[in-house]
C-alpha positions in Angstrom: -1.7 -8.6 -14.8 -4.8 -8.8 -17.0 -7.9 -7.3 -15.3 -11.4 -6.4 -16.4 -10.2 -2.8 -16.6 -7.0 -3.3 -18.6 -3.6 -4.8 -18.6 -1.3 -3.7 -15.7 2.4 -4.0 -16.3 4.4 -5.3 -13.3 6.2 -4.6 -11.1 3.6 -2.0 -10.2 3.1 0.5 -7.4 -0.5 1.3 -6.4 -1.3 4.9 -5.2 -3.6 4.7 -2.2 -7.1 6.1 -2.5 -8.5 4.9 0.8 -11.8 6.7 0.6 -12.2 6.5 -3.2 -9.7 9.4 -3.8 -6.0 9.8 -3.9 -5.7 12.9 -1.8 -5.5 16.3 -3.6 -5.5 14.7 -7.2 -8.2 13.9 -9.7 -8.4 10.5 -11.4 -7.4 12.2 -14.7 -4.2 13.4 -13.0 -3.5 9.9 -11.7 -3.9 8.5 -15.2 -1.7 11.3 -16.6 1.1 10.2 -14.2 1.0 6.8 -15.8 -0.8 4.8 -13.1 -3.1 2.1 -14.3 -4.2 0.7 -10.9 -4.8 2.1 -7.5 -5.9 0.8 -4.0 -9.0 1.6 -2.1 -10.2 0.4 1.3 -13.3 -1.7 2.0 -13.5 -0.9 5.7 -13.6 2.9 5.2 -16.0 2.7 2.2 -18.3 0.4 4.2 -18.5 3.1 6.9 -18.7 6.1 4.6 -20.4 6.5 2.2 -21.6 2.9 2.5 -21.5 -0.1 0.2 -25.2 0.2 -0.8 -24.8 3.8 -1.9 -21.7 2.9 -4.1 -23.7 0.1 -5.6 -26.6 2.4 -6.4 -24.0 4.8 -8.1 -22.9 2.0 -10.4 -20.0 0.5 -8.5 -16.7 1.9 -7.3 -15.1 2.6 -10.7 -18.1 4.7 -11.8 -18.5 6.4 -8.4 -14.9 7.8 -8.4 -14.7 8.2 -12.2 -11.7 5.8 -12.5 -11.5 3.5 -15.5 -8.3 1.7 -14.5 -7.9 -1.3 -12.3 -8.7 -1.2 -8.5 -7.4 -3.4 -5.7 -9.5 -3.2 -2.5 -8.1 -4.1 0.9 -10.5 -6.1 3.1 -10.2 -4.2 6.4 -7.8 -6.6 7.9 -5.2 -3.9 8.4 -7.6 -1.9 10.4 -7.8 -4.7 12.9 -4.2 -3.8 13.5 -4.2 0.0 13.1 -7.4 0.5 15.0 -6.9 -2.3 17.5 -8.3 -0.3 20.4 -11.7 -0.3 18.6 -11.7 -4.1 17.7 -12.5 -7.4 19.2 -11.3 -10.4 17.2 -12.9 -13.9 17.4 -12.9 -16.9 15.1 -16.2 -15.7 13.6 -14.9 -12.3 12.7 -14.2 -8.8 14.0 -16.5 -6.7 16.1 -15.5 -3.1 15.9 -16.7 0.4 16.8 -16.6 3.0 14.0 -13.8 5.5 14.4 -16.3 8.0 12.9 -19.3 7.8 15.1 -18.8 4.9 17.5 -21.5 2.7 15.9 -20.9 -1.0 16.3 -20.3 -3.4 13.4 -19.3 -7.0 12.8 -17.0 -7.9 9.9 -16.8 -11.5 8.8 -14.7 -13.0 6.0 -17.9 -13.6 4.1 -19.0 -10.0 4.5 -15.6 -8.7 3.4 -15.7 -10.6 0.2 -19.4 -9.7 -0.4 -18.7 -6.0 0.0 -15.7 -6.2 -2.4 -17.8 -8.0 -5.0 -20.4 -5.3 -4.8 -17.7 -2.6 -5.1 -16.5 -4.3 -8.3 -12.8 -4.2 -7.6 -10.5 -6.0 -9.9 -8.5 -7.5 -7.1 -10.0 -8.4 -3.7 -8.2 -9.3 -0.5 -9.2 -11.9 2.0 -9.9 -10.8 5.6 -6.8 -11.6 7.7 -5.5 -10.9 11.2 -2.4 -8.8 11.4 -1.0 -8.7 15.0 1.3 -5.9 16.1 5.1 -6.3 16.0 6.4 -7.7 19.3 3.6 -10.2 20.1 4.7 -13.7 21.3 5.1 -16.6 18.9 2.1 -18.3 20.5 -0.1 -15.3 19.8 1.2 -15.0 16.3 0.6 -18.7 15.7 -3.0 -18.4 16.7 -3.5 -15.4 14.3 -1.9 -17.4 11.5 -4.3 -20.3 12.0 -7.2 -17.9 12.1 -6.0 -16.2 9.0 -5.9 -19.5 7.2 -9.5 -20.4 8.3 -10.7 -17.0 7.2 -8.9 -17.4 3.8 -10.8 -20.6 3.2 -14.1 -19.0 4.1 -13.3 -16.1 1.7 -12.5 -18.5 -1.1 -15.8 -20.3 -0.6 -17.7 -17.0 -0.8 -16.0 -15.8 -3.9 -18.4 -16.2 -6.9 -17.2 -13.7 -9.5 -14.2 -15.1 -11.5 -13.6 -11.7 -13.2 -12.6 -10.4 -9.8 -9.3 -11.9 -8.6 -9.1 -12.9 -4.9 -5.7 -12.8 -3.2 -4.6 -14.6 0.0 -2.5 -12.9 2.6 0.5 -14.6 4.2 1.0 -13.8 7.9 3.5 -14.9 10.5 5.1 -11.7 11.8 8.9 -12.0 12.2 8.8 -15.8 13.0 10.4 -17.7 10.0 8.7 -21.0 10.8 5.3 -19.4 10.9 6.0 -17.5 7.6 6.9 -20.8 6.0 3.9 -22.5 7.3 1.5 -19.8 6.1 3.1 -19.5 2.7 3.0 -23.2 2.1 -0.6 -23.6 3.4 -2.1 -20.8 1.4 -0.1 -21.8 -1.8 -2.0 -25.0 -1.7 -5.3 -23.2 -2.1 -6.6 -21.8 -5.5 -6.0 -18.1 -5.1 -5.3 -15.7 -8.0 -2.3 -14.1 -6.2 -0.6 -13.9 -2.8 0.1 -11.0 -0.6 2.7 -10.7 2.2 1.1 -8.9 5.1 2.1 -8.1 8.7 5.4 -6.4 7.7 6.4 -2.7 7.8 4.4 -2.5 11.0 7.2 -1.2 13.2 9.9 -4.0 12.9 13.5 -3.2 11.9 14.0 -3.3 8.2 16.5 -6.1 8.4 13.7 -8.3 9.8 11.4 -7.1 7.1 13.6 -8.2 4.3 14.5 -11.5 5.9 10.8 -12.3 6.2 10.1 -11.2 2.6 12.8 -13.5 1.3 11.6 -16.3 3.5 8.1 -15.9 2.1 8.7 -15.2 -1.6 10.6 -18.4 -2.2 7.6 -20.4 -1.0 5.0 -18.7 -3.1 3.8 -20.0 -6.6 6.2 -18.4 -9.1 3.4 -18.0 -11.8 1.1 -15.8 -9.6 1.5 -12.2 -8.5 3.3 -11.5 -5.3 2.1 -8.4 -3.4 4.0 -6.8 -0.5 1.5 -4.7 1.4 2.2 -1.3 2.8 5.7 -0.6 1.5 6.3 2.6 -0.4 9.6 4.4 0.3 11.8 4.5 -2.9 14.6 2.4 -1.3 12.2 -0.2 -0.1 10.4 -0.4 -3.4 13.8 -1.2 -5.1 14.7 -3.7 -2.4 11.3 -5.4 -2.7 11.4 -5.8 -6.5 14.9 -7.1 -6.3 13.5 -9.9 -4.1 10.7 -10.8 -6.6 7.8 -8.6 -5.5 5.3 -7.7 -8.3 2.9 -5.3 -6.5 3.4 -2.7 -3.8 1.2 -0.1 -2.2 1.6 2.6 0.4 0.2 6.0 1.4 3.7 7.1 2.2 4.6 9.0 -1.0 1.4 11.1 -0.8 1.5 11.5 3.0 5.0 12.7 3.2 4.4 15.0 0.2 1.7 16.8 2.1 4.2 17.3 4.9 6.7 18.8 2.6 9.0 15.8 2.0 9.8 15.5 -1.7 11.7 12.7 -3.4 14.9 13.2 -5.4 17.4 10.7 -6.7 19.6 11.6 -3.8 16.9 11.1 -1.1 14.1 13.1 0.5 14.2 16.8 0.7 12.2 18.9 3.2 11.0 21.8 1.1 10.2 23.8 4.3 13.9 24.2 5.0 15.4 27.7 4.7 17.9 26.5 2.1 15.1 26.4 -0.5 13.8 29.9 0.2 15.7 31.5 -2.7 16.4 28.5 -4.9 15.5 29.2 -8.5 15.8 25.6 -9.7 13.1 23.1 -9.2 13.3 20.7 -6.3 14.7 18.0 -8.6 16.4 19.4 -11.7 15.8 17.2 -14.7 12.6 15.8 -13.3 9.8 15.6 -15.9 6.8 16.2 -13.6 4.6 19.2 -14.1 5.7 20.6 -10.7 9.4 20.6 -11.6 8.8 21.8 -15.1 6.8 24.8 -14.0 7.8 25.9 -10.5 10.9 26.7 -8.5 11.9 25.2 -5.2 11.5 28.7 -3.8 7.9 28.9 -4.9 7.1 25.5 -3.3 8.9 26.6 -0.1 6.7 29.7 -0.1 3.5 27.7 -0.6 4.3 25.3 2.3 5.3 28.1 4.6 2.1 30.0 3.8 0.0 26.7 4.1 -1.5 27.2 0.7 -3.5 24.3 -0.6 -1.7 24.3 -3.9 1.4 23.2 -2.0 -0.1 19.7 -1.2 -1.2 19.2 -4.8 2.2 20.1 -6.4 4.1 18.0 -3.9 1.9 15.0 -4.4 2.2 15.3 -8.2 6.0 15.3 -7.9 6.2 12.4 -5.5 3.9 10.2 -7.5 5.7 11.1 -10.7 9.0 10.1 -9.0 7.5 6.7 -7.9 6.0 6.1 -11.4 9.3 6.9 -13.1 11.1 4.5 -10.7 8.7 1.7 -11.5 9.2 2.3 -15.2 12.9 2.0 -14.7 12.5 -1.2 -12.7 10.3 -2.8 -15.4 12.8 -1.9 -18.1 15.6 -3.4 -16.0 13.7 -6.6 -15.4 12.9 -7.0 -19.1 16.5 -6.1 -20.1 18.1 -8.4 -17.6 19.9 -5.5 -15.8 17.9 -5.4 -12.5 20.9 -6.0 -10.2 22.8 -3.2 -11.8 19.8 -0.8 -11.8 19.1 -1.5 -8.1 22.8 -1.1 -7.1 23.1 2.2 -9.0 19.9 3.6 -7.5 20.7 2.6 -3.9 24.2 4.0 -4.2 22.9 7.4 -5.0 19.7 7.5 -2.8 20.2 8.4 0.9 17.3 6.9 2.9 16.0 8.2 6.1 18.1 7.3 9.1 17.0 3.8 10.3 16.8 4.7 14.0 14.8 7.9 13.2 12.5 6.0 10.9 11.9 3.3 13.5 11.2 5.8 16.3 8.8 7.7 14.0 7.0 4.5 13.1 6.6 3.6 16.7 5.3 7.0 17.6 2.7 6.8 14.7 1.6 3.4 15.9 1.1 4.6 19.5 -0.9 7.6 18.2 -3.2 5.3 16.3 -4.0 3.2 19.4 -4.1 5.8 22.2 -7.2 6.1 24.3 
């Protein structure tokens, strides 16, 4: 992808810097890990520190000292994740701030205007993302609203140097996915995202909907699968034609002591690592593994030292960056199928039932009174 802040090779994974920071790391460290693009969130920046302040500071890139590309989400996901604070209508979304309870109204036009002020390289339309399990009738209404909002966002977009992506919705209903992909493909967007997945549904449904959607998107424009970031899911997504992915998962699980290896996640808090002299992932080229033993990381986490979270985050993002480099080389070399098969044969993912239950628990916690 060619952006105002440089060329971004694809397939690409975007580290999540929701509030203009990738937690525990500096922009220079993110660059050093090989990342050329990251994600930030319009909803959260709108509430704190405020779009006007960021504008006075010279825009989002200057504010956070990041000279690479930035993709900003519109706030549509927060309609889903903070549903208890939102009321959706055709005009937009009325919501109470999760910070101080103040009332706000987000429209498609405001979502684009805010992102244009932020100066992001890729902007997202405002969309409606219903929870997994809603009826087909409810989902159909949300898809229609998402399409109307997409048209309003497109008519508000005035800065051609900033790309604007549409978001395909439809939940786990194939006919609605088809309808949404075909309708939005008929509009002049720079790229197309697949939203409303990885929100609690079984993975088998996720991949069925991704395949259903990808084949109906313009082949010459980027395809972005939103909110997917576990290593096995990244590989599965790229194998299905996805160009862009993002998720807070690699950095979030790092701060909880779950570190990626080629064989799967490892919980560094486990007693088995207390006396291990080797790094958590022998052969890994990250600064953490080149400098520190698994025993030291175990000690840091057990002692709740702040350095633990930095070192674990560095490792997990290096792992993801290295995985993306391998995937790009495989695409260019025509060996993608073999690469994916080899990786998935060695990598042991989290148990599906456990993953599903954990996801449901997290979703309930986000929407509790």
